[in-house]
C-alpha positions, -999 to +999 in steps of 0.1 A: +296-504-628+269-505-601+276-543-599+313-545-603+325-510-594+341-522-561+365-542-583+368-521-615+371-488-597+404-495-578+420-512-608+411-482-631+423-458-605+457-475-603+459-473-641+451-436-641+478-430-614+505-447-635+493-432-668+490-396-657+516-392-631+546-413-642+541-413-680+530-377-685+557-361-663+584-382-679+570-377-715+573-339-711+610-343-702+616-366-732+605-340-757+631-314-746+664-331-753+683-298-757+669-285-724+674-315-701+705-332-715+711-368-726+712-384-691+679-371-680+664-378-714+674-414-711+660-417-676+627-400-687+625-424-716+629-454-693+603-439-669+578-436-698+584-473-707+579-484-671+548-462-668+533-476-700+540-512-689+524-505-655+494-489-672+491-520-694+494-542-663+464-526-646+442-524-678+449-560-686+442-570-649+407-555-652+401-569-687+413-603-677+392-603-646+361-594-667+368-624-689+377-649-661+364-635-629+380-647-596+386-636-560+352-621-554+317-629-541+283-614-548+265-597-518+231-583-516+227-548-500+198-537-478+180-522-508+182-556-527+210-545-551+237-572-559+273-561-560+307-579-564+329-576-533+366-586-533+376-616-512+412-619-525+429-591-544+457-613-556+431-637-572+414-607-588+446-593-603+463-626-612+432-644-625+436-674-648+438-654-681+460-626-669+495-641-672+493-650-709+475-617-718+502-596-701+530-616-716+514-613-750+508-575-747+543-567-735+558-590-761+539-572-788+549-538-776+586-546-774 
């Protein structure tokens, strides 16, 4: 992480935000059908599905970037340590292996 933390850190942070804010709050509502009613239960179920898909998006973006890195350059710091720095976030996220990995993961989970 010392070398690629500038890229992996934000992608994992986005995943945590979607996983723990959207999914967890909605999941709690899904479990109490008698307490919240059918309409909110359906909305909460859809929010869980959206949150899970967004979570998969960010995890696969990082995993795909690790397999086919793009959109970064290596820079040396004053102390001689090399680290990856983002040049183009869209290239980092939508790297060459990302589209087919995401399509395959969402298809398998449907």
